[in-house]
N, C-alpha and C positions, 0 to 999 in steps of 0.2 A: 173482558167486558169493559174495563176502563178505557182501553184504546178505542173501542167502538163509540163510547160516549164523547170522546175527544175528536170525533169526526173521521177517524181512520177507516179505510176500507180494508178488511181483514180477509186474507186468503189462507186456506188451510191445505195441508199436504198429508196424504196417507198412502200406504203401500198397496192397499186394495183398490181394484178398479170399481167396485161397487161400494159407495159410501153413502150413508144416510144423511141427506142434505139438511134434515131437521135436527140433527144431533146437537148442534150448537147454533142458536139463532143469531149470534153475533158474528159468525163467519159468513161472508158474502158468497164465497165460492170455494169448492174443494177441488184439488188436483190429485191424481193418482200417480203411481210410480213412473210410467212412461211419459207423463206430461210435465215432469220436473223442469225441463228447459223452458217451457211456456210459462210456468209459474215464476221462475226467476226473472224472466223478461219483463214482468209486470210489478216488480217489488221495489219500493224505495228503501225498505228496511227488511232484512231477513233475520228473524229471531228463531234460533234453533233451540228447542227444548227436548231434543231427541235423546233417548237412552242409549246405552252402549249394547247393541245387539248385532247379530250376524247380518241383519238387514240394513242397519244404519252405519256400520263401520266403514269408513271411507266413502260415504255417499257423495260428499262434495269434493272428492279428490280429482286431480287431473284438470281438464279444461271446462268442467261444467259451469264454473262461475263466470266464464266468458259471456254467458247469456245476460249478465248484469251490466255490461259495460255501457249500454245506452242510457241506463237509468242512473248510473253513479251510485249504486246501492251501498248502504252501510250494513255490514254483517255483524250480528250480535249472537254470541254463543253462551248460553247459560244452562245448556243441557249436559252433554258429555263431549270432551275434546276429540274423541275418536271419530267423530263425524267427518273431520277433515284433518289431513296431516299438516304439520307445520310448514313443510316444503310447499305444499299446494297453496296454503294460505299466503305465505310470503310472496309466491309467484303471482297470485291474483292481485295483491296489493301493488307490487312493483310494475305489473303490466296495466294497472289502473282499471282492471275489470270491476273492482269494487273501490269505493272512495274512502273507506275507513272500516275499522273493526273495533268492536267492544267485546273483550274476551275475559270470561271468568273461568274458563276451563281450557285444557290443552291435551293433545294426544299423549304427551309425556309430562307428568307433573312431579315436582315443580318445574316450571319452565326454565330451561338451562340458561345460565348467565350469558353465554355467547350468542343466544338467539337474536337474530336481526330485528325481531318484533319489538324488543326493548327500545330501540333507537328510532323507530318510525313515529313521526309526529302525528300521524292520523290513526294511531292505535292506542286504545285505552285498555289497560290491564288491571284487573282486580284479583285479589289473592285466593279466590274460591273458598270463602268462609261464609257461614250463615249468620254471622253476627260481627260486631265490632267492639273494641275495648274503649268504653267511654272515658275511663280514667286516663288511658294512654293518649287519646285524642286531645283531651283537655290540657295535658302536660305539654304536648307538642305545640298547641296553639299558644299557650302561655310563653313558651320559649321564643316563638316568633314575635309575639307582641312585645316582649322584653327587649328584643333587638331594636325595634322601632323606638321604644321609649328611651333607651340609652343614647340613641342618636338624635333625640329631640325631634322625631318625625311623627306625623299623625299615625295613629294606630288604625290599620284598615279593618273593615268588618271581618269577623272571623269566618264568614261564609265565603269570602273572596280567596279561596285557595286555588292554586295553579291547576291542580288536577281536576278540580270541579269545573273551572273555566274551560279547560281543554275539552272535557266531555260535553259540556253544554254547547260549545261551538260546533262540535262534531255532530251532535244531535240536531242542531238547528242551522245547518250549513245553508239550506235554501232560504230560510228566513233571513239570514245575514245579508244575502244579496238584496233582498227587499229593503232592509234597513239602510244599506249603503246608498241605494238609489234615492231613498226618501231623505236621507241626511240626518234624521233624528226620529225619535219615537214620540208621537203626539197623542197616543192613546194606549190603553192597556186592555188587551183581550184576556178575560179571566174565565177559567174552567175549574170547577170544583166538583169532583165526583168521589163518592164513597161507596163502600160495598152495599150500603142500605139505601142510598139516595143520591141523585144528581142535583146539586144546588145551583150551579151556574154552568152554562154551556156557551163559551166564547162570548160572554157579555162584557161590554165596555164598562169599566169601573174606575174610580179615582185612585183608590189606595187599598192595599191589603196588608194587615199586620198579622204576622205568624209567630207561633212559639216553636223554636227549634233547639236542638241540643247544642248548637254552636252559638246560641243566644237569640233572644227574640228580636225581630227587626221588621221595619215597615218597607213595603214595596210600592214604588211609584214608577210611572213611565220612564224608560231609559235606565232602569236599574241594571247593575252589572249582572251578566249571565251567571246563574247560580243554581246549584243543586244542593238542597239541604234536607236533613231528616227531621221530621216534626216530632216534638215531644207532646205528651198529653197536655192539653190546654185549649185556649179559645182563639179561634181565627176571627178577626174583625174585618169586615168588608165595608168600605165607604163607597156607596153607589153614587152615580152621577146626579141623581135627583135629591141628594142629601140624606137618604136613608142609610142607617147604620145597621148592619146585620152581623150578629155574633153567633158563631157556630163552634160547638165543642168537638174536638177531634181526639181520638185515643192514640193514634199514631199515623204515620204516612210520610209522604215526601212532597216537597214543593220544588218545581222546576221553573226557572226564569230564563227565557230565551232572548236572543239578540234583538228580536223584533218587538220586544216588550209584551209578548204573550206569556201568561202565567198559568201553570197547571198545578192544582193540588190533588193528589190521589191519597185518600184516607182509608184506613181499614174500616173505621166506623165513625160516623159523625151525626150530631144532633143539634138543632137550634137550642141555644141557651134558654130561651123562654119556655121550652118544653121539659127542661130538667126538673126532677122532683127532689126536693131537699132531703126528705126522709129516705128515699131510695139511695141517694148519693152517700148519705152517712152509713147506711147499711152495707153498701159495697166497700167502703173504707174500713169499717169495723171487721168485716169478714176477711178482707185482705190482710189486715194487721194480725188477726188471729192465725191465719195460715202462715204468716212470716214467723211468728213466735214459736209455732210448732214444727216448722220445717226442719228436717233432719239431714237432708242431702244438699249439696251445692246447687244442683239443678232446681230443687224445690225452693230453695232460698232465692235464687235468681228470679224464678217465675213469680214468687210472692212479692219480691221487691218491685217488680214491674206493676203488679196489681195494686200495690200500695200507692205507687206514683200516679197511676190512673185515678184511683179513688181520691187522693188528695187534690188532684186537679179538678175532679168533678165537684167536690165540696167547695173549692175556691170559686168555680164558675157559678155555682148556685148562690154563693154569697154576693158575687158581682151582680147577679140578677136582682137580688134583694135590694142592694144599694141603688141600682139604677131605678127601680120602681119607687123606692123611697124618695129619691131626688125628684122624680116626676110629680109625685103626690105633694111634696113640699112646695114645689114651684107653683102648682095649682092652688094650694092652700094660701100661700102668701099673696099671690096675684089677686085673689078675691077679697083680701082683707086690708091690704096696705097699698097705698098709691106709691109705687116705686118701680123704676124700670127693671123689673125682675127678668124680663126677656133678655135684657143686655147682660145681666149677671150670669144667666144660664146658657147664653148663646154659644159658649165654648164647647158645649156637649149636647149632641142630639141623640137621645137615648132611644133604643128600640122599644117596640110595644111590649107591655108586660101584662100579666094577669091582674084582674081587678082586686084579687085578694092575695096577700103574701103572708105565709105562715113561717 
């Protein structure tokens, strides 16, 4: 669904010749088993989410990916590695039938150390895990920053990691050509979609501030290509007309491409002005109660996440109250004292808020 809102034309594949075209409204066209070559000829990206069955095992082996060579397709596998053998995948990359691969799964796991896939610059490999160790990531980032500090060098933004840059370049290889021709990025196309609502669809904006686990940061045109994981918090969007829009996100990702296009995909998001203070406090209290009574590691981990979301919600509500108070104070002072209050408050343009704040 999120790819659909980002303007992608989505093609589906099924083994049956008779497929209900209304099954998923976000899929433009379905292809059946014997039409697989035709499907591959029309794809910029192939995303395999297929399970390991007798019907899917070795489905993309042999020369079938030769149908992708005109498009320079990127192959993404997040299903099961048995859909294509390592030998067939390496061959397709070497023969340039596909321009790159993003692999989370393999036909034999873990991927053997001597596999040529490790040394291919157009291949991004992830370790087939459903989560990440936040503490370990923080420790690694600290070690890298310490090296820069000891050499009296500027510390780069934590999101500027080599692996992330390589993945972003691979995902936006066509956009890179556009950026090179233009020579620089003079605007920023912004898309913000959540499971419950689409807030922006390729709209030009001035700046976007995001909360991430690698540190909160602002995004301007020509920002370094980045892929970051969002933590619970407020995304602030500065629009071209001067309006500031603040949206609470529970989790998600932000992708910054070489052409200065930015996409935020959130699990759930709500405008800060719509948040209810009482409901936010109730959510936090319930999460804290679950954490204190959790008896297993899994229950504790889930409760800790819920507490983090609850704390971020309460903080966002407090921000809403502060903003509304500043607006009311500005109006009050401007009507009673002759002073250039507009100059004093010009540093901040607050979003609209409710007439009553409790």
